[in-house]
N, C-alpha and C positions, 0 to 999 in steps of 0.2 A: 412483395410484389411479384418478385420472381419467382419466389415458390410455389405460390398460388398459380399463377400463370402456367408455370412446366406441370403441375400436378394436373390444372385442367386440361392443358393438351394433351397429357399423356392420358388421361380417363376418355376423352374425346377420341383419340388415336387409337387406343383397345379396342373400344364400343367400335367403332368401325374398319379395323383392320380386316378381321376375318374378310369382310363382304366386299368392303372398298379395292382392295389390292387385288379381289378376283373378278369383278368387275371393269368390263372391256370399254375403255373409254372410244365412244363411237360419236363422232361428230357428223360423221354420215346423214343422217336422218333430220338432223336438224339445218344442213345447209345444201340441199338440193339444190342443183343449179347456181350455186355460190362459189367461182372458179377463184375467188381468192381465199378460199377456207384452206387451212391446212392440210393438204393434200397428202403429205406422208399418211395421215390419221384414216382419210377418207379411204386409203387402198389398204392400208394395213391397221389392226385395232390393237393397240398396246397400250396395256394399263399403267398411266400415270399419277400418282397422288399430288394433289395440290395443298400447299400449308401455306394459307394466306393471312396475313397482318402485318399491321404499321409496322414502321421503322423501330429498333430497339426493345420490340416488345419478348425475346427470347427465343425466336424460332430456331437462332443458329446453335443454343444450347438444348433447346428440346429436339433437333434432327442427330446432334452430337450423342445423345444419351438413348435416343430411341433407335437408331439405324446404325449398320454398320458398313466399313468400305468393302466389303467384301461381296455383299450381295446390292448395294446401293450406290444412287450418283445424285447431285445435286445439283439443281437447273437454275440459277438465278434469275426471276423474275423482278429485278429491281433497275430502276432507271436512271442511279447514278452510279451501283457497284460497277457497270462495265467499265468506267472509266478508269485507268490508270492515275495516283496519285491523288485520288479523291477518297483519303479513308476518314476522314473527319468527318463525322456528320452522318455516315449512312452507314454506321454498325458492320461496315466490311467484313466477314471473317479474317481471322489472322491466318497467316500462313501455315502455322501450327495448326489449328482448327481444321484449313482445309486438307491436309496431310491426314489428318485423321479421319475423313470423309472427303471425297474428290467434290469441287464446285466447279463448276461451267460457267462461262458469260460472266467470270468476274477480273476485272481488270486486264481487258482486250482491244479498249480503244484510247487514242491520246484525248485530252480534256480539248483540245480545239476542233475534232470530229462531230460528226452528229451521227444519232443514233435513236433511229423513231421504231415504233412500232413494228412495222414491216420487217425492221431488221432485226430484233428480237426475235420474230416468227419463226423466221427464217432461220433463226441461229440455231435456235429453242426445237423446231425439228430435225435439223440436223444431230442434236445433243441428244435427243431423244432415241431416235434410229440409233447410233452410235452406241449408247449405252445399253441399249436393249440386244443389239447384237453381238454385244459382248456376254450376255449372259445376266446384265443386274438388271435392275428396277430404276428406271427413272420418275424423281421427286423435282415438281418444281416450286419453287419456296420463295416467297417476296413479298411485299405490298403494294406494287405497280398496277393496279384493278387493270387499267386500260389494257397493259402487255397482256396479261393473263384474259382478259376477254378476248380480243383480238386472236391468241392462242386458240382459244378453245374453238369461237364461231366465223372466226375467218376476219378480214380486213374489211373496213367500210367500202363502197365506193367512193373512189375521189376525182374531182375533176379534173381534165389535163392542167399542165403551166402554162398561164398564159407567158410568153417570153417578154412582150413588151412590158407588161403590167411590172415584170420580176424586175426587166431594166431601170425602168421610171424609181422602183422604190431602193434601188441600190446607189 
């Protein structure tokens, strides 16, 4: 199964490589008037490759066999890999794998802390700019579709928190 997936992903990547990496990701046209959109991308068009698939489908193996650390860095779009000490069941890249290809947004918060889509968008924007400014190509890889959707199209509008209701619920 892994061989088939890797072969399929490699074939897909190679067919899109030339055009996709040269295409500038610009969400400006999709987000006119949306102030919560990824501001960094509205003002600077940076090419970002997205590798999206479910947990434990071979994304890490594919990334390690296809990209190199001198040119690329990975931004994890996984809602569980951000948590320290939660390695079982998350298919988190090992330290050895992360030394072969730098990964961002892995093991960054304690399990008792909250981490939402807004946090991901803010930190992913910062990571993309940092990677790009160092002359490397950012790749967002993961399976948390909500994170990826909000990164691309901006956060949805949300109502203000009613502190009285929150207090009653606690």
